[in-house]
N, C-alpha and C positions, 0 to 999 in steps of 0.2 A: 727580556730579550726576545719574547715572542712577537714584539712589534717590528723587529728588524729581520731582514733588510726591508726598507721602506718600499712599498709598492704603489702608494698613491701618487699619481702624476703631479698633483699640486705640491705635495711635500717633497717629492724628488726635486722639482724645479726650485723650491725654496732652499733646500739644502745645498744644491749646486750654486745658487746665487750667494748663499752664506759663505761657501768655500771661496768663491771668486772674490768676495768682499774681504774676508779675513786673511786669506793667504798672503797678500802683499803686506798687511799690517804685521802679522806674526813673523814672516820671513824677513821683513825689514828690521824688526827688532833683533833678529838673529844675524843680521848682515849676510843673508843668503838670498840669492835671486829668487823671486817669488814664483817663477816658473816651476822650480823644484817643489814648492809647496803644492802647486796644482797636481803634479804627478804623484806626490806622496799622499794626497788626499783621496786617491782611489780607494773605494770602500769594500769591494766584494771580498778581497783577501786581506784587508786591513782591519778596520773596526766593524766590518760587516753591516754598515749603516745603509749603503746603497747597493743596488744590484745593477749589473751592466745589462740594461734592457735595450729595446729598439731605439729609444730616444738617444742613448749614447752612441749607438752606431750611426744614426742619422746625423745628429748634430756634430759628432766627432768627424764624420766624413766631410761635412761642410767646413768644419774648422780646418781640416787638413788641406782642402782645396783652397781655402782662404789664405793659408800661409803661403802656398805656392803662387797664388794669384797676386798677392801683395808683393811677393818677391819679384815677379815680373813687372808689376806696375812701377816699382820704385827703382828699377834698374835704369841707368843712364845708357841708352842705346848707342850713343856716340862713343862713349868710353868702351863699350863692349866691342864695337867695330875696331876701335884703335887697339884694343888688347885681345883681339880674337886669337892670336897665336899663343899668347900667355894663357888664356883660358883653356885652349886646346891642350897645351903641355901640362898644366896643373890638373886638368880633368883626367888625362891619361894616367898621371902619376898617382892621384888620389884614388883612382879606381884599381889600377893594376898592382900597386905595391901592397895594399892590404889583402887583395885577392890572392896573390902568390903566397904571402906569409901565412895567411889563415888556412889556405889549402894544404900547404906543407905541414903546418902544425896539426891539423885535423887528421891527416893521413898517418903521420908518424907518432904523434903523442896521444891522440884520442882513439886511434885505430878505427876511424870511420871509413866507410866505403868511398870510392872515388867520386861517385855522384853526390853523396851526402857532403863530402868535403868541398866539392865544387859549389854546392848550394850555400854552404856556410861562408865560403869565400865571396860569393855574390852578395850575400847579406852584408858582410863587412866592407865590401867595395862601395856599396851605396851609402848614402847618409841623408838625414832629414834636417832641414833648417829649423830645428827646434828652438834655437836661441835667436831667431830673426826678430821677434818682438823687442828684444833688447836693442838691436840695431835701430829699429824704428824709434824707440824712446830717445836714443842719443842723436837721432837725425843724421845717421851716417849711411843711409841707403845708397849713396853715390860715391862712397869712398872706394878708391882703387882696390884695396884688399877685400872689401865686401863684394865688389863686382866680380873679382876673380873667384871668390868662394862660391857665390851664387851660381855663376856660370859653370864652374867646375862641378858643383853639386848636381846640377841638372844633367850635365854630360855624363858624370859617373853613374847617376841613377838610371839614365836612359840606357847606358851600356849594360848595366847590371840587369835591367829588366829585359833587354834583348837576349842576354845570355840565359836568363831564367826561362824566357819563352822557348829558346832552343832546347834547354834541358827538359822542359815540360813536353815539347813536341816529340822528343826522343822516346817518350813513353806511349805515344799514340801510333797506331798502325796506319792511320789515314793521312799522316803528314809526310810530305815529300817535297820535291822541287816545286810542284804546282802550288802548294801551300805558301811557300816563301815568295814565289812570284806574285801571288795574289796579295799577300801582306804588303809587299813593296808598292804595288799599285794603289792599295787602299791608303797607305801612309802618305804617298805622294799626293793623292787626291785630298786628303785631310789638310796637308800643308798648303796646297794650292787654295783651298777654300779659306783657310785662316789668313793667308797673306793678301789675297785679292778680294775676297767676299766680305769679310768682317770690317775692314777699314771703310769700304764704300757705304755699307749700311750704317756704321757708326757715325760717319761724317754727316750723312743725310739726317739721321735721327737727332743728333746734337744740334744741328742747325735749325731743325724744324720745331723741336720741343725743348723748352727751357724749364719746364716744371721739375723741381728738385726730386720729387718722389719718382716720377717717370724715368728720369735719367738714372737714378740709383737702381731701379728695378731692371732697366735695360742692361746695365753693366753686369748685374748678377746673372741675368739671363744668358749673356754672352759667355760668362765664366762656366755656367753649368752646361750650356750647349757644347762648348769646346771639350769639357771633361767627358761628357756623354759620348761624343763622337770619337774621342780618344779611346775610351773603353770599347766602343763598338768595333774598332779595327784591331783590338787585341793589345793595346798599350794602357798602362795604368792612367786613371783619370787625372792624377796630379800632374802628369806631363801636359795634358791638354789645358789644365787650368793655368799652368805657368806660361804656355804659349799664348793663351788668351791675354794674360797680363802684358806680355811683350807686345802683342799686336796693337792693343788700344792704349799703350803707354803714353803716346804723344797727345792723345785726345783728352787726357785727364791731368791737368797741371797739378804739380805736387803741393801747391799751396791753395788749391781751390776748395770750396765747401764740399763739392762732390767727393773729392779724395778724402777729406776729413770724415765724411759720413761713412765711407767704405771702411776706413781704418777703425772708426769708432765701433761700428757694429761687430766687426770681426774680433777686435781685441776685447770687447766687453762680453760677448756671449759665445761665439762659435769656437774661437781658438781655445779659450779656457775649457770648454766642453771636451774638445779633443784631448787636451792634456790630462784632464781628469780620467777620461776613458782609457788612455794609455796606462795610467797608474792602476786601473782596475784589472789589467792583465797580469800584473806582477804578484807573484806569490812568494813573499819573503820567507815563508816557512820552508820552502824547498831548499833553501841554503843549508838547513840543518838536517837534511836527510842523509848526509854522509860526506866523507872527505872527497869522494869522487865528484859529487855535485859542485863542491867548492872549487875543486881543481878545474872542472870544465868551465865554470864561470870565469875564474882567474885567467885561464889560457885564452879564452875567447876575447875577453876585455883587453888583455895585455897585447896580444898580437894584432888585433884589429885596431886598437887605439895607437899602438906604436907605428903601425903602417901609415895611418892618417897623419901622425905627427911627422914621420919621416918625409912623406910627400909634401907636407906644408912647409917645413923648414928648408928642405932642399929647394923648393920652388921660390921661397922668399930670398934665398941666397942667389939663385940664378937670375932673379928679376931685380936684384939689388934693392930689396925692400928693407925696412927697419925691423928690428926685433919685435916691436909691438905689433907690426903688421903681420909678421909670421905667427904671433900668438892669435891674432884675429882669424887668420886663415885656418889654423888648427882648431880653434874653438868652434867655428861655424861648420867645419866638415867632419868633426869627430862624433857627432851625435847620431844615434840610430833610433828611428821610431816608425815612421810611415812605411818606408820601403822595406824595412826589416820585417814588420808585421805582415805586410802583403806577401812577401816571399815565404815566410814561415807558413802562412795559411795555404799557399800554393803547394808547398812541400808536404803538408799534412794530407793533401788530397791525392798525392802521387803514390800509388800502390806498387811497391817493389816485389812483394810476394803476397800470397793470400793472407789477409789479416795483418800485414806489416806495411808500414808506410815509410816514406823517405825520412820524414821528421818524426822522431820519437819524443817521449815526454822529457827525456834528459836534454835534448837539443832545444826543445821548446822553452823549458824553464831557464836554461842557460842563456838563450837569446833574450828572453824577457827581462831577466835580471841585468843582462848586459845593457839593455835599453835604459834602465834606471841609472846605472853607473855612468854610462856615456852622456846621458842628459845632464847629470850633475857636473861632470867634467866640462862639457860644452858650455853650459850657462856660466859657470865660474870663470872659465878662460875668456869667454866673450865679454863678460862684464869687466874683467880686468883689462883686457885689450882696449875696449871702448873708452875707458877712463884714461888710459895711457895715451891713446891717439888724440883724444879731445884735449888733454893738457899740452901735448906736443903742438897741436894746431893753435892753441891759445898763445904759446910762446912764439910760434912762427909769425903770428899776426903782428907782433911788435916790429917785424921787419918791413912793414908797408911804408911807403913814402908818406910824408906828412899830408899831402893833398888827398891821396888815395884813402888813407885811414880816416881822414876827416869826413870824406864822402860817405863812410860807413857808420861812423860814430854819431855825427851830427844829423840825426834823422827824426823828423816828426812831420808827417804829411798832413796838410790841410786839404780835405776833400770837399770841394764846393759843389753842392747838388741842388737842383731845382726841379728838374723834370723826372717824374717817376719811371719813364720808359728807358732812360739812359743811365739813371743813378746806379743800378746794379752792375752795369758794365764798367762804370768808373770805379766802383769798389773792387771789382775783380782786377782791374788794371793796377790799383793800389796794392792789392795782395801780391801781384806778380812782381812789383818793383820794390817791395819792402824788404827789410832785413829779417829773415825768419827767426833770428835769435832775439829779436826785440818784440815785446808783446803789447806795448802800450804807446805805439808811435803813430797813431792815426786819430785824426779829429774830423768829424763830419759836420759841415756847416751849411745851414740854409738861411740866406739873408732875404728878408722880405721888405718891401717898401712900407714905410711908416705913414700910411694914408688911411682913408676911410674903410678900406677892405683889409686892413692889417690883421684883424682878429681872425677872419676866415682863412687868410693865407698862412697865418701862424699855425692854426690847427692842422692845415694840410701839410705844412712843413714838419710838424711833430709826428704825424702819421708816417710820412716818408722816412724820417730818420729812425723811427722805431723799427720799420721793416728792414732798413739797412743794418741796424744794430743786431737784429736777429740773424741776418746773413753773416755778419762778422763773427758773431758768437759761434755759428756753425763751423767757422774756420778756426775756432779757438783763439780769437783775437779780441782784446779789450779795446773798444772804440769809444771815445768821448764824442758827445753830440751837443749841438747848440743851434737854436733858432734865434736869429738876431734881427731886431728891427732897426732900420736905418733909412734915412732919407736919400742916401747915396750908396748904391750897391758896392762900388769899388772901395769906398771908405769903410763900409761895414766889414768887408773881407780883410782889408789891411789891418783894421783894429783887432779883429779876431786873430789874425796871423801873429800879431805881436803879443797879444795877451796869452795865447797858448804856447808861445815860444817855438813856432813851427820853423821848418827849414825849407819847405817847398810846397807848391800848390798843384793839385790835379783837378781839372775841371773840364766840362764838355764844351764843344764848340758852339758858337752862335749859329743856329740853323733857321730861325724864323725871320725870313726876309721881309715879311709883311709888317713886322714890328720895327725893324731898323735895317735899311738897305746896306749899311756899311758892313764890310767883311768882318771886322773885329767886334761888331755889336755895339751896344750902348756904352759899356764901361770897361771893356778889357784893356783898351789902350791906356786908359788912365791907371789901370791896375799894374800893368807890367812896366809902366814908366815910374810908378810910385813905389814899387818894390824892387829891390836889387837881387832878390833870391829867385831860385828856379821855379818856373811856371810851365806846367805841362798841359797843353790844350789838345783835346783829342775828339775825333769823330769816328764812330763805329758804323760800318755798313753790315757786318756780319759778326757772329760771336767770336770773342777773342780766342777761344781755345781751338778754333778751326783755322787759324792763320798758319801758313806754311813758310812764309818768308817776311823778314823785316828789312825794308830798304831805307837806308839812312843817308841823307845828304849832309855833308859836313863842309862848312865854309872854310876857306883858307885862314890860317892863323888861329883857328879855334882852340888849338892846344895851348895858346898863351892866356886864355881866359881862366879866371880862378875856378869856374864851375865845370871845367873840362872833365875831371874825374867823376864828378857827381852824375852828370847825365850819362856818361859812358858806363858807369857802374849800374845805373838803373836799367839801361837798355840791355846790358849783358845779363842781368838777372831775369829780365822779361824773356829774352831769347832762351835762356837755360830752362826756365820753368815751362815755357811752351814747347820746348824741344824742337824749335824750328831754326832755320838758317837766318843769319843776319848778314846783310851785305852793306858795306860802307863805301860811299862814293866821295872822293875828295882828292886833295893834293897828296903827293908822295910823303911829304914831311909829316902831315897829320896821320896818314895811314900807318907809317912806321911806329909812331907812338901808340896808336890804337892797337895795332897788332901786338906790341910788347905788353900792353896792359892786359889784353884778353888772354894771351898765352900764360902770363904769370898768375893772374887772379881767377880766370875762368877758362881753364884749358879744355873743358868739355864742350864749350860753346862752339858751334859750327859757324865760323866767321869767314867771310870773303871780303876782299879789298879790291876796289876798282878805281882806277885813276880817272878823275874828272878835272879837266884843265880849267874850266871856267863855269861860273854860275849860269851862263847863258845856255848851257846844255840841259837845263832843267826840263824844258818842253820835250826834248828828245827822250829823256829818261821816262817820261810818262808812258811811252809805248811799252815799257817793260813791266809796268805795274799791273798785276792781275787782281782779280776780285778777292783772292785769298791772301793778298799781300797787305802789309801795313807800311805806308809811306811816311817816313819821319823826316822832318826838316829841322835842322839845328840852326836857329836864327840868332839874331843879336839885337840889342837895343842900340839906338843911335848914340854915337860918341864913344863906342867901345872899340877895342882893337880889331875885332873880327867883323865889324859892321862894314858893309859895302853898299854902294848906291843901288846895286842890282836887287837888293832886298826890298827896295821900295816897290818893285814890280811884283813882289811875292803874292799879295792878295789877288791881283788880276790873273796871274799865271795859275794859281791854285784853282780858282773858279773856272778858268778856261780849259785846263788840261787834266785836272784831277777831280773833276766832279764825279760823285758816286763812288769814290775810292775810300778805303780806310785811311785816315789821315791823323797825323800827330805833329803838332808844332811845339817846339821846345825852346823856351827862353832860359838860357843857363844863368847861374850865378855870375855876377859881374864884378863885384867889389869885395869878394872874399868875406871877411868877418866884420866888415863895416856895418854899423847899425843902420837899419832901413830908415829910421826917422831923421838921420843926419842929412842935411841938405844945405845948399847954398843958393844965393839969388842967381848965380850963373848956371845952375843945373835945375831947371824947372821940373816939377813932378808930373806935369801933364803936357802931352804933345798931341796935336791933331793927327788923324790918320793920314790925311793928305795935306800938302802945303799949298799956298797960293800959286807957286810955280807949277805944281802939277795941274792945277785948274787951268792956268793960262796955257800950258802945253797941250792939254786936251782940247781947249777951245780953238787953238791955232790949227791943230791936226784936223779937227772936224770941219773947219772952214776951208782947208786946203782940198778936201775931197769934193 
């Protein structure tokens, strides 16, 4: 045993990685959340294998900031705005109810002083989102009960920290009205910088630099800067980290590779380090020091946890939530770790008498053991509630209409790529539109002409697809790839589409006018006339994650097309992932059905509906399109119910009025489940971009001038 505790940095890091590796395996065998395994693995008071050195303080602090930062990143800000009153009420209840109960218990049953009782009440009023990684694993970061819990947790933590600051200030002779006025000014300046300064810099940086490592480092820098500024004004750094997550929430899409990297690094290293460090503070042996210690722990755990449960279930009843959602709110808000440890450390520095401090060993051990027990309760309740809510969501999914459910089930996207400069943007668009519950629904295709240069073009295509596959892997997505030789690009795409059993195509717009002066390019018209499934054609002028609004033009009678729900679902996902507004322009009949679908299936999407009487209003609409808008045109193929002759002028109008704008042209599904290869002699597969009548009309108009 002379070799323990381990002091070698290399061995310490190896043991920590071993714990991170084995804890999920062992806890999984025991059917216990692996977070508990991380906490129980703390070694200074356990097996005495590790010692809580500076590395645990450093990495543990980073892990704590990471938890709060991820909580802010994954919040649906629109839902927070809609539920601000609920968050306020739940935050007040989950703070004040445990505070009052614990204060009364400590005064009457433990015979603590009023200040010590108030400090203990502040500790139990706050809570730490220790079980939040479970939420991330279930993909429930935007569930209403999670939103309420995260928002209420930060509100209760902030209130508890403010009360602790007041308590700490009462022990100083230099604190008065001037101190609090200065604090208010500093806090207001911090909020002003966070709200106006960080978004401007973030928008500039993400637009200018696309390097993955630079973007990741920048995001971490914002998190630590905000935490440091928060500590500088006298508030715990976790509040600043959470605020930073809220501020840059909309600039990091939830399905982007950048978000995946942030979560991966945090969940792999920093957050486990924090959990192990918390376990190192626990001295299980103190429970056997006497009945008094057991009684202190039991009373603190019972009254604090009962207060959190009372607040959660009363709130769930008031808000008319389900029982499982009440379990979720209780599970997320009953754990104590970060705030409790910070407050205990503050109390240990407050001297009430010479040689005597506000927090004694009894309260310290009681609070630390309470942390372990509440972490166990929190993780188990959150795991149970997550499973129940997920099952409820699966059952509710059976209530979708046939077309709407088909738009979600029948998904396999064919991503047609050719140019390396726009291929990553097309992949990002596919990630925005895909179903996050499906992991193998994307195929990347590069079709090259079968000519003398085919070998060189094929090698370039393989390199391009390899880079795209790496990007897809960073987003935890399995993507199939293929380089295809064909003498006709359109036929090569159509054959690959059928071989892979795809449901839709995403591809970039034709931009090289020196190759082909036609608006649709060399082969696109042949493609959309030869396939009856959805085709998304897009052109990006600026990065996708910097868009602020999506403007969608919907032709009349578009709701009668079989592909109505498919394109609507894809655009709603895109708006939700980008956290930007989406504005639909069209007839009232179409707008009512779109509004109903958005409200039922994507209630958090910020949608607006504008009446557009006629397609001739398209040039006037161009005046409203800004550089950070995406203009989406829902068009139609000839011979379909929503096709109109005004669509024949679409190429000319787009080139004339929408040059230099972010543009998306969407050809919806037309014939439902009919097979693409089915055709008749009366429905030709190829139509020219312009007819002879258009040529004659242009000739006549030119000779009139």
